[in-house]
N, C-alpha and C positions, 0 to 999 in steps of 0.2 A: 605811366607814363608814356609821352611823345617823345622817345632820342630819334636822332638825324641816322641814318644808314649808315655814317661816314665813321661815326663815331667806332674805334678799337683801344685794347687796353693802350697802346704806346701812346695814345693822343688823349686819353683818358690821366695816364701818369705825366705828359708833360702840360697838361691842363690841371695838375694838381700841383707841380713840381718836384713829382715822387711822389709826393705824400700818399699814404693807402696803397701801393703797391704791395700784394703778398710776394714772400719770397718764392725762388723759381722751382726750388721743391716741391712747392705744391702747385703743378703742375695738369695742363689740359688730357686729358686721357684720351681724346679722341682729336686729332690735330684739325681736324676742322669745324669742330664745334667752335661758337660764336654765343655771347650771352649778352645781354645786356636788362635790368629789371632792378626792383626792389626786394631787397632783404626780407626773409624772416631768421632770425638767430634763432639755432639750437645748442645748448649746454650739454655734453656727454659728460661721463666719466670713463677714466680709462679699461677699456676693455667692455664696456659695458654700450648699447646704443638703446637701451628701453623710451628715449624719449622720442624716437624715429616712429612708433606706432599714435605715438599724440599727434603728431606734422597735421594730417591729413585735414582733419577740424580746423584747422589752427591757420588754415591757406586761405588768405582773407578774396584776392584776385587770382584768375590768371597771369604768368608771367611770373609768377614770385619765384626768383633764387633763396633757396637752402642754406646759409653758411652755419655749417657745421663744426661746432671748436669742444678741445680737450680728449681731442683722439689722437694726441700727438706722439704719444712712449704708448699708443693700444700696437698688439699684432693682431687683434681681432677686427673686421669689417662695421663699419656704421652703416652700412648697407649691402643688398642685394639684391639679385632681379622681384622677387616679389616684393619687399618696399619701393624698388622702382617703380612698379606698373602702380599703386599706392601712390605714390606721390606724382605721377603723370597724372592719374582721374584725377586730381583734386586739384589740378593745375600747375605741380610745380615746375618750372622749364629748366632749371637745373640745378646742380649741388657745387658748394665749396667746403670743400673742408681740407681738416689737416691730419685726416683719418686714413684709414682705408676702405677699400671697400671688396665684395665677391663679385662673381658671375659675371666680371669686367663687359664679356662677348655679349650676353645674355642682355643687360643695362644698356649697352653701345645700341643695342638691336631693337630696343626698346625704343631708341630714344632721347635718352635721357643723355645730355652732356653733365659732366662731372669732370671736375679739378677736384686733386688729391693728390697725398703722400706714394699712392702706390697701391698695390690688389695686393690680394691674403686669401686662401682658402678658407682662410679658420672665421667660425660664426660669433658674433658679442655671448657673452651672457645679458641678462636683461633682470639686475637686481633691483631696478626701480630708483637709479639716480639719476640726475638731472633736468632737464629742462628747455619748453618752447616758448621762445618770446624774449623780449629786453633786450640787452643788452651786454657782448663777451668781447673778450681779444682774444684774437688767431692769429699766432704768429706776430703780436706784437701790435695789431692793428687794431681799433677799436671800432666795432660792427655793432649797429644797432637796428630795431626794426626799420624796414623805410628807407634806409642807406641805400644808393643807386651801387649796383654791383655792375660789372664792368670787365668781362672777361672773354679770352680768345687763345689762340698757342702760343700766345708770349707771353700771354699770367693772366693776375687777377688785380684790378686797382678797386676799389671801394671808395666810393666817393660820400661825405657827409650829407645826408635830404638838406642841410640848411643851407650848403655850399654847389650843389647842381648846377643852377642857375651861375653861379659865379664862376665854376672849374669847367663848363659847357663852352663859355664863351672866349674863355682865356681856352679850351684847346680849338675852338673853333679857330680863333687869331692866329693860334702856331700853324692847323691846317690850311690855311692860305697864305701863310709866309713860303709855306716849305712848296703851296703847287704854282706860287710866282715864282720862287728860285728854279724850282723845276723847269717852269717857263722860259726863264731868262738864258738855263743852260743850253738850251736848245738850237 
């Protein structure tokens, strides 16, 4: 996807009239992280991150953003530094999850941006549940493979793939109006 460098989560939210914005409890674990790219969805179950080992083989292109849902009540991590390294080698640009991660300093040092509910030292089980690819719901927002994920320190916004052009035009119109208002105020 060829996206403008001005696209932020706030303008993405404005372009979609607030639709697709994830709740503030899914937050950037590194305040300087920014991200925009196509989603690959991963469905996990409570305290089980089995599908994460299947992700590297399913990443179609560099710049993919994993959206991992189903861990909203987990007390274990969906990934740590070992999984993060595998994801980066596969071309994953970042992770958005309703769950937790571990080894957060090492994950940050590897350069994998993460938006999550928080951190934990507890490893997940491997019971073989969950899946990679398709469509899922994370925090009441439906996400499908290929949808656009825009994330930064202010939050995460998901645009359906079919709406990217129209939402981008609205976001650009809002940006231009804001710039004109700022110039007039000077």
